[in-house]
Phi, psi and omega in degrees: 000135180277153178284137180291149175273168185308311185262020186291161183271123180256153180233150170260135180225155179231130177248145169256127181273165179300334179272004178093350180286162179251144177232130180243136179209175177232150179193150172280346180219089185297321180300315179292323180294318178297319177299318178296317178301314182294332179273001179082012181259001181265221182297140176298325182305324186278346181295125181083006181250021180289158001280155179254130179244125176284112182271325183201152177210128180223129175286130184235002178108228184278176184296322180298316179296320179295319179295320177298314180296318179298314180301311181297319180294319181292340179283345182284158173287162178302317179302314180293323178299313180296320178297315179296321179297329179276328192241327188200040183299314184299312180298318179298312183297317180297320179288325180290328182291330181267342180291141180274000000 
């Protein structure tokens, strides 16, 4: 995976694990990050929880905006996360990325 540049575009992504749990992360290259997760080089949480399904991915701008969106999404209940993934993930993420 290449190192991101200062102004690179970051994305928020959500994975569904084989055990049904959800994993949320940020990356400038979601495809490469997912490959790393699947190879066991990503988050420890995901090891042994295969298969991993990419449920959603939204570009949110810089790393700070991606971190804000990730934090806000992680504060939600599982029920609310699933509802947003079905109905309005993009709108939620875009508003969360700009909120301070």
